[in-house]
VEXSE-994644 format. One record per residue: residue in one letter; z, y, x of N, C-alpha, C in turn. Coordinates in steps of 0.02 Angstrom, whole numbers, plus 50000, padded with zeros to 5 digits. Layout:
% VEXSE-994644
AZYXZYXZYX
...
//
This chain:
% VEXSE-994644
M500044993750042500025000350008499995006150038
P499505010850039499465016850079500015022350071
S500365024750126500795028550112500735034450165
M501185040150155501175045650195501805050350193
D501885054050247502515058750244502215065450242
I502505070050203502415076450198503045079850237
V502865083350292503305087050331503275093050350
S503675097650368503585104550410503795104050464
E503355104450523503555105150578503115109350625
I503385111750670503005116650713503125115050791
N502635116050820502615113950905502895120850933
I503515119350957503905125550990503435127251051
E503245122551087502825125051154502255129651128
E501805129951074501395133151057501685140251019
V502205139151009502555145650978502745150451048
R503085146851096503185150251164502515152651192
N501935149251182501285152651217501165157751174
A501145156651113500885163551071501385169451083
V502015169051095502405174051117502145177551186
E502015174051232501825175951298501085178251291
N500695176951247499985180151230500115186551204
A500645186351149500845192951123501035198151153
N501475195451210501705200951270501075204051309
R500655198851321500105201051365499665204851337
E499555204451267499185208551225499525215651209
L500105215551210500525221551209500435225551269
T500385222951331500225228251386499565230851388
N499115228351350498485231251352498355234551293
R498705234951245498635239451183498715246851198
F498295251851177498245258351204498795261751157
D498945259951093499455263451051500025262051077
F500245255951123501005255351141501075257151217
R500595261451245500715264851309501225268451310
G501685267951362502295272351359502835271551310
V502765266051285503225264051214503685257951248
E504295258451239504685252351256504645247851193
A504305243051197504135237351149504145231251189
S504415225051159504375218051189504435213551138
F504245207351159504435201151124504885196851177
E505415194251146505885189751195505895183651156
W505925178451205505805171151183506435167451186
K506875166251141507455161451156507445156051112
S507215151551128507105145451081507585144651027
P507395144650975506805144150927506805151250898
V507055155750927507085163050895506685168950938
V506295172150906505895177450942506175184350935
T506415188750969506655195350951506195200250962
I505945204050911505525208650927505785216350933
K505645219850988506045226650998505535232150998
S505625237350975505145243650988505585250250961
E505185254550973505405262250955505555264350873
S505135261550835505065262950770505125256050727
D505215256850661505045251550606504335250050607
F503865255550608503225254250599502945250850652
Q503215251650713502865246750777503155240350769
L503705239450738504065232650732503485229450676
K503245231750627502785229150583502065227850619
Q501865231050671501305230250710501445225050749
L502045224350781502155218550828502285212450798
S502515212250733502585205450693501855203050676
D501335207750660500595206250639500285203850698
M500535206850757500255204250825500425196850841
L501085195450829501395188650834500985183950788
R500995186350724500635182250676499975179150698
S499635184750722498775183050732498905178950796
Q499335179850848499325174650897499545167650885
L500005167550838500205160950806499665157550774
T499255161050732498585158450700498125155950754
K497945160050812497565156850862497805150450892
R498555150350891498755143650927498825138350872
Q498445138450809498545134350764499245132350745
V499765136550738500495136250714500295141150645
D500585137950600500525141050531501005146450526
A500695151950507501065158250508501655158650451
K501595153450400502075153750350502735151450372
A502735147050428503385145350457503815150550488
M503395156450491503785161150527504275164450473
T504885167450491505235170950445505605176950471
L505455183450456505715189850487506385189950458
G506765192650499507475193950487507445201550469
N508085203950448508145211650445508125216150514
A507705220850490507555225350551508275230050549
S508475230850626509155234450637508895239250679
A509305245050679509085250950732509715251750765
T509805252950839510375253850868510015259950916
G510355265850884510095271450936509325273150915
K508935274050959508305274750948507855268350945
N508035262150970507725255650966507855252450909
W507435248650884507355244250819507265237450856
S507515232750814507455225450833507495221550767
Q507195215550778507055211250718506995203950742
Q507315199450717507385192250737506815188650694
V506535185250731505865180650697506165173750708
T506235169850659506415162850658505895158250619
F505985151350648505405146650617505715141150580
K505425140050525505645135950479505465128350503
E505905123650504505675117250513506085111450466
G505755106750434506075102750387506025106050320
I505895101350276505775103150203506465104250170
E506615109650143507255110550105507285106450040
Q507865104750024507925100949963507665103349899
D507735110749890507375114349820506515113549829
V506365113749898505555114749900505325107449895
A505725102049930505495095049915505525093549840
K506015096149799505895094749730505325097149690
K505125104049719504555107849683503925104049711
V503835100649762503305097049793503245090449739
I503785087749731503835080749683503655082449615
K503965088449598503775090049524502985091949515
L502655095949567501985096549568501475090649566
I501735085649597501415079449604501535075549531
K502045075749510502125072149438501745076049388
A501725083049394501435086849337500585085949342
E500305084049407499605082249410499515075249382
K499975071549380499905064249356499445060849407
F499615060949471499265057249510499705050449506
K499345044549525499615038049523499925036449592
V500445040149604500805039249666501575040149658
Q501985037149702502675038249700502895043149747
A503315048049734503465051849793504295051449790
A504615051649851505265051849853505435056149919
I506005059349907506325063949962506735058650013
Q506515059350075506905055850129507055060050181
G507765064050182507975068350222507595074450222
E507305076750272506915083250269506125082250264
Q505985076750232505285075450215505165072150150
V504585071450126504395067650065503905062650085
R504175056350054503635050250062503275049350013
V502575048950013502145047849957501785040749966
T501915036549912501425029749922501095029949852
G500535026349863500095025749809499695018549822
K499195017349766498735011149778498205012749808
K497965018849813497235020249838497285026749885
R496915025549943496895031949998496725038749954
D496345037449905495985044049880496545047449834
D496975044049813497565047849774498015051249824
L498125049649882498495051449939498115058549959
Q497485057849975497075063749994497115068549940
A497095066649875497175070749820497845075749818
V498325071649842498985074549842499025079149896
M498685077949960498615081950015498305088649993
A497765089549966497415094649950497785098649900
M498095095349847498535099749794499215102849840
V499425099649882500005102849915499825108049961
R499235106849995498975113050028498735119649986
K498495117849930498325122949884498985126149860
A499495123449851500105125649810500395131149854
E500635137349817500885142149856501735141649854
L501975137249910502655136149918502975140149969
A502605144550004502935150150055503145143550115
Q502815139050130503145134950177502465131350204
S502505129350278501905125350295502025117450299
F501535114050277501565107250270501285103850318
Q501305097350347501005093750385500995086350345
F500495082850361500425075650328500475071150395
T500925066950399501015062050458501115055050420
N501065049350477501075042650455500665040950402
F500105042950399499515041050348499485033150369
K499615028750319499485022150339499135018450278
D498685013850292498385010150245498835004350226
//
């Protein structure tokens, strides 16, 4: 009986590479010349620092584009609250891994609402889906990708 796991994982090394690329891009950007702005990587958190909140937004967009180039889903990125100390602004960026219980329940609810001929069960921080046909599992994959659940999903352990 075919089965697969729906998981939410990110490659930490690719995130680190994206942060390094964003720092390189920052040194080349004309609008950031003479401005104290930086990305700091302390696994698994990235700290964005700049002189204004508008620049923070630009830096987060820069990081998001670098993550996309490195094939890391930007939905995994969670921006913290921006805080100002003196003239410097900073913001924490964290990355979600694992499917939370309520999101897993929404995934299962979506699968049951579409009436696919599969069974779905929550197993820790992942959802195991089993069915009689590969086509049913592939239809579930397509449906989960289209669903707007504000989290990135990957599909692993696809077995026949």
